[in-house]
PALOKOL-59608 format. One record per residue (C-alpha): residue in one letter; chain; x, y, z. Coordinates in steps of 0.2 Angstrom, whole numbers. Layout:
<sites>
[site "a", "A", [X, Y, Z]]
...
</sites>
This chain:
<sites>
[site "m", "A", [-505, 647, -132]]
[site "s", "A", [-498, 629, -130]]
[site "d", "A", [-492, 622, -113]]
[site "p", "A", [-476, 632, -107]]
[site "k", "A", [-468, 613, -105]]
[site "q", "A", [-471, 610, -122]]
[site "k", "A", [-456, 615, -130]]
[site "v", "A", [-444, 607, -141]]
[site "g", "A", [-427, 613, -148]]
[site "f", "A", [-422, 606, -165]]
[site "v", "A", [-402, 606, -172]]
[site "s", "A", [-402, 604, -188]]
[site "l", "A", [-386, 597, -199]]
[site "g", "A", [-379, 593, -217]]
[site "c", "A", [-388, 594, -233]]
[site "p", "A", [-401, 604, -240]]
[site "k", "A", [-411, 586, -241]]
[site "a", "A", [-408, 586, -223]]
[site "l", "A", [-414, 603, -223]]
[site "v", "A", [-431, 598, -230]]
[site "d", "A", [-431, 583, -216]]
[site "s", "A", [-430, 596, -203]]
[site "e", "A", [-443, 608, -211]]
[site "r", "A", [-455, 595, -210]]
[site "i", "A", [-453, 589, -192]]
[site "l", "A", [-454, 605, -186]]
[site "t", "A", [-470, 611, -196]]
[site "q", "A", [-478, 595, -188]]
[site "l", "A", [-473, 600, -172]]
[site "k", "A", [-481, 617, -173]]
[site "l", "A", [-497, 608, -180]]
[site "d", "A", [-496, 598, -165]]
[site "g", "A", [-495, 615, -155]]
[site "y", "A", [-476, 613, -148]]
[site "d", "A", [-464, 630, -147]]
[site "v", "A", [-449, 628, -154]]
[site "v", "A", [-437, 636, -144]]
[site "p", "A", [-418, 642, -148]]
[site "r", "A", [-410, 636, -131]]
[site "y", "A", [-406, 622, -122]]
[site "d", "A", [-412, 627, -106]]
[site "d", "A", [-429, 632, -113]]
[site "a", "A", [-432, 617, -121]]
[site "d", "A", [-440, 601, -113]]
[site "v", "A", [-433, 590, -127]]
[site "v", "A", [-418, 593, -141]]
[site "v", "A", [-420, 586, -160]]
[site "v", "A", [-405, 582, -166]]
[site "n", "A", [-404, 579, -185]]
[site "t", "A", [-387, 572, -188]]
[site "c", "A", [-378, 572, -206]]
[site "g", "A", [-366, 556, -210]]
[site "f", "A", [-360, 558, -228]]
[site "i", "A", [-342, 561, -224]]
[site "d", "A", [-333, 558, -208]]
[site "s", "A", [-330, 577, -204]]
[site "a", "A", [-350, 579, -205]]
[site "k", "A", [-352, 562, -192]]
[site "e", "A", [-340, 570, -179]]
[site "e", "A", [-348, 586, -182]]
[site "s", "A", [-366, 577, -176]]
[site "m", "A", [-357, 566, -164]]
[site "d", "A", [-352, 584, -156]]
[site "a", "A", [-370, 591, -158]]
[site "i", "A", [-379, 576, -150]]
[site "s", "A", [-365, 579, -135]]
[site "e", "A", [-366, 593, -133]]
[site "a", "A", [-387, 593, -131]]
[site "m", "A", [-384, 580, -118]]
[site "r", "A", [-373, 591, -110]]
[site "e", "A", [-384, 606, -111]]
[site "n", "A", [-401, 598, -110]]
[site "g", "A", [-401, 578, -107]]
[site "k", "A", [-417, 573, -117]]
[site "v", "A", [-410, 572, -133]]
[site "i", "A", [-421, 564, -149]]
[site "v", "A", [-407, 560, -164]]
[site "t", "A", [-413, 556, -180]]
[site "g", "A", [-405, 559, -197]]
[site "c", "A", [-391, 550, -207]]
[site "m", "A", [-382, 543, -193]]
[site "g", "A", [-397, 535, -188]]
[site "k", "A", [-396, 519, -195]]
[site "g", "A", [-384, 503, -193]]
[site "v", "A", [-365, 505, -186]]
[site "d", "A", [-367, 524, -185]]
[site "a", "A", [-384, 522, -173]]
[site "e", "A", [-374, 508, -163]]
[site "r", "A", [-362, 521, -158]]
[site "i", "A", [-372, 535, -153]]
[site "k", "A", [-381, 523, -141]]
[site "a", "A", [-364, 518, -136]]
[site "e", "A", [-357, 535, -132]]
[site "n", "A", [-375, 544, -126]]
[site "p", "A", [-384, 528, -119]]
[site "d", "A", [-396, 541, -112]]
[site "v", "A", [-403, 548, -128]]
[site "l", "A", [-421, 545, -128]]
[site "s", "A", [-422, 538, -146]]
[site "i", "A", [-413, 534, -164]]
[site "s", "A", [-422, 535, -180]]
[site "g", "A", [-414, 536, -200]]
[site "p", "A", [-418, 548, -212]]
[site "a", "A", [-435, 555, -216]]
[site "d", "A", [-441, 544, -202]]
[site "y", "A", [-453, 558, -196]]
[site "d", "A", [-464, 547, -187]]
[site "s", "A", [-450, 541, -174]]
[site "v", "A", [-446, 558, -170]]
[site "l", "A", [-464, 565, -168]]
[site "n", "A", [-470, 549, -158]]
[site "t", "A", [-456, 552, -146]]
[site "v", "A", [-460, 567, -144]]
[site "h", "A", [-477, 564, -139]]
[site "e", "A", [-471, 552, -127]]
[site "y", "A", [-461, 562, -116]]
[site "i", "A", [-472, 579, -119]]
[site "p", "A", [-489, 572, -123]]
[site "p", "A", [-499, 584, -135]]
[site "t", "A", [-511, 595, -132]]
[site "e", "A", [-530, 588, -133]]
[site "n", "A", [-535, 597, -145]]
[site "p", "A", [-521, 602, -156]]
[site "s", "A", [-533, 607, -173]]
[site "h", "A", [-532, 624, -168]]
[site "y", "A", [-514, 626, -171]]
[site "s", "A", [-518, 622, -189]]
[site "d", "A", [-520, 642, -193]]
[site "l", "A", [-504, 649, -186]]
[site "v", "A", [-495, 637, -197]]
[site "p", "A", [-493, 643, -215]]
[site "a", "A", [-497, 633, -228]]
[site "q", "A", [-482, 630, -234]]
[site "g", "A", [-477, 624, -219]]
[site "v", "A", [-460, 630, -206]]
[site "k", "A", [-446, 634, -219]]
[site "l", "A", [-428, 637, -212]]
[site "t", "A", [-423, 646, -227]]
[site "p", "A", [-428, 665, -231]]
[site "k", "A", [-443, 667, -236]]
[site "h", "A", [-439, 671, -256]]
[site "y", "A", [-433, 655, -258]]
[site "a", "A", [-436, 636, -254]]
[site "f", "A", [-429, 620, -256]]
[site "l", "A", [-442, 610, -265]]
[site "k", "A", [-437, 590, -263]]
[site "i", "A", [-444, 577, -277]]
[site "s", "A", [-438, 559, -271]]
[site "e", "A", [-430, 550, -258]]
[site "g", "A", [-415, 540, -260]]
[site "c", "A", [-403, 532, -275]]
[site "n", "A", [-401, 520, -286]]
[site "h", "A", [-383, 524, -289]]
[site "r", "A", [-370, 515, -280]]
[site "c", "A", [-353, 523, -280]]
[site "a", "A", [-340, 516, -271]]
[site "f", "A", [-336, 532, -262]]
[site "c", "A", [-355, 534, -253]]
[site "i", "A", [-366, 527, -241]]
[site "i", "A", [-383, 536, -246]]
[site "p", "A", [-393, 521, -251]]
[site "h", "A", [-388, 513, -237]]
[site "m", "A", [-393, 527, -226]]
[site "r", "A", [-410, 533, -235]]
[site "g", "A", [-415, 519, -247]]
[site "d", "A", [-418, 516, -266]]
[site "l", "A", [-426, 529, -273]]
[site "v", "A", [-443, 533, -269]]
[site "s", "A", [-452, 548, -281]]
[site "r", "A", [-465, 559, -275]]
[site "p", "A", [-481, 560, -285]]
[site "i", "A", [-479, 575, -298]]
[site "s", "A", [-496, 581, -291]]
[site "h", "A", [-490, 584, -275]]
[site "v", "A", [-474, 592, -279]]
[site "v", "A", [-483, 603, -289]]
[site "n", "A", [-494, 609, -277]]
[site "e", "A", [-480, 610, -264]]
[site "a", "A", [-472, 622, -277]]
[site "r", "A", [-488, 631, -279]]
[site "q", "A", [-489, 635, -259]]
[site "l", "A", [-471, 640, -257]]
[site "v", "A", [-475, 652, -274]]
[site "e", "A", [-490, 659, -266]]
[site "s", "A", [-481, 662, -249]]
[site "g", "A", [-469, 673, -257]]
[site "a", "A", [-455, 660, -265]]
[site "q", "A", [-448, 667, -279]]
[site "e", "A", [-433, 655, -282]]
[site "l", "A", [-438, 636, -282]]
[site "l", "A", [-423, 624, -279]]
[site "v", "A", [-427, 606, -284]]
[site "i", "A", [-416, 593, -275]]
[site "s", "A", [-415, 575, -272]]
[site "q", "A", [-400, 562, -274]]
[site "d", "A", [-401, 561, -292]]
[site "t", "A", [-414, 573, -299]]
[site "s", "A", [-414, 567, -316]]
[site "a", "A", [-419, 551, -311]]
[site "y", "A", [-436, 557, -305]]
[site "g", "A", [-450, 547, -311]]
[site "v", "A", [-441, 529, -313]]
[site "d", "A", [-446, 521, -301]]
[site "v", "A", [-464, 522, -305]]
[site "k", "A", [-461, 520, -324]]
[site "y", "A", [-465, 540, -325]]
[site "k", "A", [-483, 536, -318]]
[site "l", "A", [-496, 546, -328]]
[site "d", "A", [-504, 559, -314]]
[site "f", "A", [-516, 574, -313]]
[site "n", "A", [-513, 591, -307]]
[site "a", "A", [-526, 605, -310]]
[site "g", "A", [-533, 594, -322]]
[site "a", "A", [-517, 593, -332]]
[site "a", "A", [-509, 577, -337]]
[site "l", "A", [-492, 576, -332]]
[site "e", "A", [-479, 559, -332]]
[site "t", "A", [-468, 558, -317]]
[site "r", "A", [-453, 563, -324]]
[site "m", "A", [-441, 578, -325]]
[site "q", "A", [-446, 585, -341]]
[site "d", "A", [-464, 587, -336]]
[site "l", "A", [-461, 594, -321]]
[site "a", "A", [-447, 606, -325]]
[site "v", "A", [-462, 612, -338]]
[site "a", "A", [-474, 612, -325]]
[site "l", "A", [-464, 622, -312]]
[site "g", "A", [-458, 634, -327]]
[site "e", "A", [-476, 640, -328]]
[site "l", "A", [-476, 647, -310]]
[site "g", "A", [-468, 661, -315]]
[site "v", "A", [-450, 661, -302]]
[site "w", "A", [-434, 656, -304]]
[site "v", "A", [-433, 635, -305]]
[site "r", "A", [-415, 628, -301]]
[site "l", "A", [-411, 611, -303]]
[site "h", "A", [-397, 603, -293]]
[site "y", "A", [-389, 585, -293]]
[site "v", "A", [-392, 582, -310]]
[site "y", "A", [-384, 566, -319]]
[site "p", "A", [-379, 568, -337]]
[site "y", "A", [-393, 555, -343]]
[site "p", "A", [-396, 560, -362]]
[site "h", "A", [-413, 564, -356]]
[site "v", "A", [-405, 580, -349]]
[site "d", "A", [-404, 585, -367]]
[site "k", "A", [-423, 589, -369]]
[site "l", "A", [-422, 601, -352]]
[site "i", "A", [-411, 615, -361]]
[site "p", "A", [-421, 621, -374]]
[site "l", "A", [-433, 626, -358]]
[site "m", "A", [-418, 634, -351]]
[site "a", "A", [-418, 642, -368]]
[site "e", "A", [-434, 650, -369]]
[site "g", "A", [-431, 655, -351]]
[site "k", "A", [-445, 643, -343]]
[site "i", "A", [-432, 635, -330]]
[site "l", "A", [-415, 644, -325]]
[site "p", "A", [-402, 641, -337]]
[site "y", "A", [-394, 633, -324]]
[site "l", "A", [-388, 614, -321]]
[site "d", "A", [-379, 606, -305]]
[site "i", "A", [-370, 590, -310]]
[site "p", "A", [-359, 580, -299]]
[site "f", "A", [-345, 572, -311]]
[site "q", "A", [-334, 567, -299]]
[site "h", "A", [-318, 563, -311]]
[site "a", "A", [-314, 565, -329]]
[site "s", "A", [-304, 549, -329]]
[site "k", "A", [-310, 533, -336]]
[site "r", "A", [-301, 522, -325]]
[site "v", "A", [-306, 531, -308]]
[site "l", "A", [-322, 534, -314]]
[site "k", "A", [-326, 516, -316]]
[site "a", "A", [-317, 512, -299]]
[site "m", "A", [-330, 525, -292]]
[site "k", "A", [-345, 516, -302]]
[site "r", "A", [-348, 530, -311]]
[site "p", "A", [-353, 533, -329]]
[site "a", "A", [-336, 532, -337]]
[site "h", "A", [-338, 544, -354]]
[site "s", "A", [-331, 559, -352]]
[site "e", "A", [-327, 562, -368]]
[site "k", "A", [-347, 560, -372]]
[site "v", "A", [-351, 571, -356]]
[site "l", "A", [-340, 586, -367]]
[site "g", "A", [-347, 585, -384]]
[site "r", "A", [-364, 588, -374]]
[site "i", "A", [-359, 603, -365]]
[site "h", "A", [-354, 611, -380]]
[site "k", "A", [-369, 606, -388]]
[site "w", "A", [-378, 612, -372]]
[site "r", "A", [-371, 630, -373]]
[site "e", "A", [-375, 630, -391]]
[site "i", "A", [-393, 630, -388]]
[site "c", "A", [-394, 640, -374]]
[site "p", "A", [-377, 650, -374]]
[site "d", "A", [-382, 657, -355]]
[site "l", "A", [-379, 639, -347]]
[site "t", "A", [-371, 640, -330]]
[site "i", "A", [-363, 622, -324]]
[site "r", "A", [-358, 620, -308]]
[site "s", "A", [-350, 603, -302]]
[site "t", "A", [-342, 595, -288]]
[site "f", "A", [-325, 584, -290]]
[site "i", "A", [-316, 570, -281]]
[site "v", "A", [-295, 570, -281]]
[site "g", "A", [-285, 558, -272]]
[site "f", "A", [-297, 544, -275]]
[site "p", "A", [-289, 526, -270]]
[site "g", "A", [-277, 522, -286]]
[site "e", "A", [-277, 539, -294]]
[site "t", "A", [-262, 541, -302]]
[site "e", "A", [-253, 557, -306]]
[site "e", "A", [-258, 553, -326]]
[site "d", "A", [-278, 552, -319]]
[site "f", "A", [-277, 571, -310]]
[site "q", "A", [-270, 576, -325]]
[site "e", "A", [-283, 571, -337]]
[site "l", "A", [-293, 578, -323]]
[site "l", "A", [-285, 595, -326]]
[site "d", "A", [-285, 594, -345]]
[site "f", "A", [-305, 589, -344]]
[site "l", "A", [-307, 606, -333]]
[site "d", "A", [-299, 617, -349]]
[site "a", "A", [-310, 607, -361]]
[site "a", "A", [-326, 610, -351]]
[site "q", "A", [-325, 627, -346]]
[site "l", "A", [-335, 624, -331]]
[site "d", "A", [-341, 641, -320]]
[site "r", "A", [-343, 632, -304]]
[site "v", "A", [-334, 620, -298]]
[site "g", "A", [-330, 610, -279]]
[site "c", "A", [-315, 601, -276]]
[site "f", "A", [-316, 587, -261]]
[site "m", "A", [-301, 575, -256]]
[site "y", "A", [-307, 558, -254]]
[site "s", "A", [-311, 555, -238]]
[site "p", "A", [-317, 535, -230]]
[site "v", "A", [-332, 534, -225]]
[site "e", "A", [-336, 520, -214]]
[site "g", "A", [-347, 507, -223]]
[site "a", "A", [-342, 512, -242]]
[site "p", "A", [-334, 498, -254]]
[site "a", "A", [-319, 512, -259]]
[site "n", "A", [-311, 507, -242]]
[site "d", "A", [-306, 491, -248]]
[site "l", "A", [-298, 496, -265]]
[site "p", "A", [-279, 496, -268]]
[site "d", "A", [-267, 510, -267]]
[site "h", "A", [-274, 524, -255]]
[site "v", "A", [-267, 541, -261]]
[site "p", "A", [-257, 548, -247]]
[site "d", "A", [-263, 565, -237]]
[site "a", "A", [-249, 574, -244]]
[site "i", "A", [-254, 571, -262]]
[site "k", "A", [-272, 574, -261]]
[site "e", "A", [-268, 590, -252]]
[site "d", "A", [-258, 596, -267]]
[site "r", "A", [-269, 591, -279]]
[site "q", "A", [-281, 599, -273]]
[site "r", "A", [-273, 613, -271]]
[site "r", "A", [-267, 613, -292]]
[site "f", "A", [-287, 609, -296]]
[site "m", "A", [-293, 625, -288]]
[site "e", "A", [-279, 636, -294]]
[site "k", "A", [-283, 630, -311]]
[site "q", "A", [-300, 632, -309]]
[site "a", "A", [-302, 650, -301]]
[site "i", "A", [-294, 655, -317]]
[site "i", "A", [-306, 647, -328]]
[site "s", "A", [-320, 654, -315]]
[site "a", "A", [-312, 670, -315]]
[site "a", "A", [-314, 670, -334]]
[site "r", "A", [-330, 665, -337]]
[site "l", "A", [-338, 678, -325]]
[site "q", "A", [-327, 690, -336]]
[site "r", "A", [-337, 687, -351]]
[site "k", "A", [-352, 694, -341]]
[site "v", "A", [-343, 713, -337]]
[site "g", "A", [-355, 725, -346]]
[site "t", "A", [-369, 714, -350]]
[site "q", "A", [-387, 717, -342]]
[site "q", "A", [-393, 703, -328]]
[site "e", "A", [-408, 700, -319]]
[site "v", "A", [-404, 698, -300]]
[site "l", "A", [-413, 690, -284]]
[site "i", "A", [-410, 702, -269]]
[site "d", "A", [-404, 690, -255]]
[site "e", "A", [-400, 704, -243]]
[site "v", "A", [-397, 724, -238]]
[site "t", "A", [-386, 734, -231]]
[site "p", "A", [-384, 752, -228]]
[site "e", "A", [-372, 752, -241]]
[site "g", "A", [-381, 742, -253]]
[site "a", "A", [-389, 724, -260]]
[site "v", "A", [-381, 708, -259]]
[site "a", "A", [-390, 697, -275]]
[site "r", "A", [-388, 682, -286]]
[site "t", "A", [-387, 682, -306]]
[site "k", "A", [-397, 666, -312]]
[site "g", "A", [-381, 659, -312]]
[site "d", "A", [-378, 658, -295]]
[site "a", "A", [-385, 646, -281]]
[site "p", "A", [-388, 652, -264]]
[site "e", "A", [-375, 647, -252]]
[site "i", "A", [-362, 636, -263]]
[site "d", "A", [-361, 649, -277]]
[site "g", "A", [-357, 669, -281]]
[site "q", "A", [-364, 684, -276]]
[site "v", "A", [-368, 702, -283]]
[site "f", "A", [-364, 717, -274]]
[site "i", "A", [-374, 734, -279]]
[site "d", "A", [-369, 749, -270]]
[site "g", "A", [-381, 762, -264]]
[site "a", "A", [-396, 751, -267]]
[site "s", "A", [-403, 750, -250]]
[site "h", "A", [-421, 753, -253]]
[site "l", "A", [-422, 736, -262]]
[site "v", "A", [-430, 722, -251]]
[site "p", "A", [-426, 705, -251]]
[site "g", "A", [-434, 693, -263]]
[site "q", "A", [-435, 708, -277]]
[site "r", "A", [-429, 705, -294]]
[site "v", "A", [-420, 719, -303]]
[site "l", "A", [-409, 722, -318]]
[site "v", "A", [-391, 726, -315]]
[site "e", "A", [-377, 731, -328]]
[site "i", "A", [-359, 721, -322]]
[site "e", "A", [-346, 731, -319]]
[site "e", "A", [-333, 721, -314]]
[site "a", "A", [-329, 703, -306]]
[site "d", "A", [-316, 691, -298]]
[site "e", "A", [-315, 673, -296]]
[site "y", "A", [-332, 671, -288]]
[site "d", "A", [-342, 687, -287]]
[site "v", "A", [-346, 702, -296]]
[site "w", "A", [-351, 721, -293]]
[site "a", "A", [-365, 732, -303]]
[site "h", "A", [-377, 744, -303]]
[site "l", "A", [-394, 745, -307]]
[site "i", "A", [-401, 750, -322]]
</sites>
């Protein structure tokens, strides 16, 4: 047992990539013999992993830091707000925080914990208490698999490269080994994440690596093939529509990886995309989407868009709505543009009034709801393999291959309370609305 004083509280905020950072810190804390506790008054120090992507996320992080300081007083801050002007703000408003570090700076967090709560002299025996896959904050049946850090893009609305740096790809052998450990521990779904998944390996010039005697290039296609051999669902997130993405579609059609692409298109107007410093060829994207669906008719495409970007006109917005009609995307999120401190877009002229942004978001989501409902209606009467997420006395809650956890739709199966989370079963879809479906077991 660890010393009763060696207890750490942990607050994890932000995206799945930050969640993986939290998992890695928690894993090492466990290996060092610390207890992780859920209450401020039980902890000797509290770690807050912050999010700094947009202003509302920053305010949530600041509130979490203030609460931890008020309730505990010994606080270690890390994550995306731990660099630059955000770090200065944290220190100014909370001068007594023990340390502040940036994202994925695991050593800084652990060193500060060790300084204020020295670890046991011989922590090696704790290794048997930590599973091979490490501490996971997701349910046992699915896990995030982060394949790289940072990003080489310089989108005008984003400060992620400032916070997380340029692209740094993990060795493909390390990624595949981690994936294998996750599967051996019970994961039925691997969610591949990074800032730019399709750029995997660019920074190391697609370096050759070896895994279990097999030669693999550090690139997304080789990774997808290797992960597809593990016998579980493999879902790709945050994929830019580079030409080499085309090579993944046959793997989806063959059932090697899930027929699912999460592509943040952000807009369709050439003018707005240019101002955003994004690829500006929506007509080429439409052609490729249609070709992808010819090869893999079951392909689900989810995306995110920004409305009200500085300079966006009604004509630009109408072009975006026309793109939705033409692309027929399955799952879509829409965000109103929000200035982020340090982002180049702040200096652009012609900022759109909030009332117009709100109106455009409403119109966008109304149109997409019709499209999403029609796409889901096509599944009524079909048989689908689903993954069980939750079981209640009334039945089970599951997801299809076209639904990622937390962000997409659900499948409700009445009278299936004998199932267990992580089980994959076959169902027939009975009805659908804009987001969810209802089904019965076959």
